[in-house]
C-alpha positions, 0 to 999 in steps of 0.5 A: 932585111929590106921590103924588096927582099922581104917581097922576093922571099914571099914570091919564093914562098908562094912560088913553092906552094904553086908548085906544090898544087900543080903536082896535086893537081896532076896526081889527082887528075891522074888517078881519076883517069887511071881509075875511071872504070872502076872508082865509084861514082862518089870517089869521082865526085870527090876527085872532081871537087878536089881539082876544082878547090886545087884549081881555085887555090892555085889561081889564089897563089897566082894573083897573090904573086902578081900583086907582089910583083907589082909592088916590087915594080913599083919600089924600083 
């Protein structure tokens, strides 16, 4: 497998994880909005913390994808 193919494969893998994390973000946010009245304060705090963690993970994955794209441009 050439370096270019390996980088493209890694980008595709990271895109899959990014999609999964964005889906998790919307699921948690949707739960928080629909259960806002009935949820305890602790549940809302945990949901907010989970949203923060998922957001940081998505930003890290996005950054990694951009690094690989820059590396891929350098090969061409």
